[in-house]
C-alpha positions in Angstrom: 0.1 7.3 -9.1 3.8 8.7 -9.1 6.3 7.9 -12.0 9.2 6.5 -10.9 11.4 9.2 -12.2 9.0 11.5 -10.0 10.0 9.8 -7.0 13.5 9.4 -7.8 13.8 13.2 -8.5 12.3 13.5 -5.0 14.9 11.1 -3.5 17.6 12.8 -5.1 16.9 16.4 -3.5 16.5 14.8 -0.2 20.1 12.9 -0.4 21.4 16.3 -1.6 20.2 17.7 2.0 18.0 20.2 -0.1 15.3 19.1 2.5 13.1 22.3 1.9 13.0 22.2 -1.8 12.0 18.7 -1.6 9.2 19.8 0.5 7.9 22.8 -1.5 8.3 20.6 -5.0 6.6 17.5 -4.1 4.4 17.8 -1.4 0.4 19.1 -1.4 -0.4 22.0 0.4 -2.7 19.9 2.3 -0.5 17.3 3.0 0.1 15.3 6.3 3.2 13.9 8.1 3.2 11.5 11.1 6.1 10.5 13.3 5.4 6.7 14.8 2.1 7.2 16.6 2.5 10.9 16.9 0.2 13.7 16.1 0.0 14.4 12.5 1.5 17.7 11.3 -1.1 19.2 8.6 -0.4 21.5 5.6 2.9 22.2 3.4 3.6 25.3 5.7 4.0 23.1 9.0 6.3 20.8 7.0 8.5 23.5 6.2 8.4 25.1 9.5 9.2 21.7 11.3 12.2 20.9 8.8 13.6 24.4 9.5 13.6 24.0 13.1 15.5 20.5 12.8 18.0 22.1 10.5 18.6 25.1 12.9 19.5 22.5 15.6 22.2 20.6 13.9 25.3 22.1 12.2 25.3 19.5 9.5 22.7 17.1 7.9 23.4 14.2 5.7 21.2 11.7 3.9 22.8 8.4 2.5 22.2 7.4 -0.7 18.8 5.1 -0.9 19.3 1.6 -1.6 15.6 0.5 -0.8 13.0 2.0 -2.7 9.5 0.6 -3.3 6.6 1.7 -5.6 3.3 0.2 -5.7 0.3 2.2 -7.4 0.0 5.3 -4.9 2.2 4.3 -2.2 5.8 4.4 -2.0 7.9 3.1 0.5 11.9 4.5 1.1 14.5 3.2 3.6 16.0 6.4 4.9 19.6 6.9 6.7 20.4 10.3 7.8 23.1 11.5 10.1 22.5 14.7 12.1 25.5 16.5 13.7 25.3 18.9 16.4 27.4 21.8 16.9 29.1 20.0 19.7 28.7 16.4 20.4 28.8 13.1 18.4 26.5 12.8 15.4 23.2 11.0 15.6 22.6 8.2 13.1 18.8 7.6 12.3 17.7 5.0 10.2 13.7 5.0 9.3 11.3 3.8 6.7 8.5 6.4 5.2 5.5 5.3 3.9 3.8 7.8 1.5 0.5 7.8 -0.4 0.8 10.2 -3.4 -2.0 11.6 -5.4 -0.8 12.4 -8.8 2.7 13.5 -8.8 2.8 14.7 -5.2 3.0 13.4 -1.7 -0.6 13.7 0.2 0.3 11.6 3.3 3.7 10.6 4.7 4.4 8.3 7.7 7.7 7.8 9.3 8.4 4.7 11.5 11.8 4.5 13.3 13.0 3.2 16.7 12.7 6.6 19.0 15.8 5.6 20.9 17.7 6.6 17.9 17.2 10.0 18.9 18.3 10.2 22.3 22.0 10.7 23.3 24.2 7.9 23.8 24.4 6.6 27.4 27.3 7.6 29.3 29.7 4.8 29.9 31.1 4.5 33.0 34.7 2.9 33.7 35.0 1.3 37.3 38.4 2.3 39.1 
């Protein structure tokens, strides 16, 4: 079961956009991550590689301060809000819930729940003339 201050330290790193350090300091080497019903990514190295690929695809990433954080035994639920800004084009805002299972002071399993429509560019608006 994670101590609240340990979970808050993890949240602080993510809020500071120090995503890779958060992975390295808070995830088990054998941890799993899963987006919605997708295939889980297994292992810290896979998580770091995936995060670096996401970071490389945007000019800027920002995490809003967390206002919803629930801890119940070894389970943690966090509501995240991110803004991803590409080199060109409009920023993409994404809200998600994450459910984590901690083993001691590290995350062993994490599953993200979000509406995948948030990851698509907004539909073009046509104006009738």
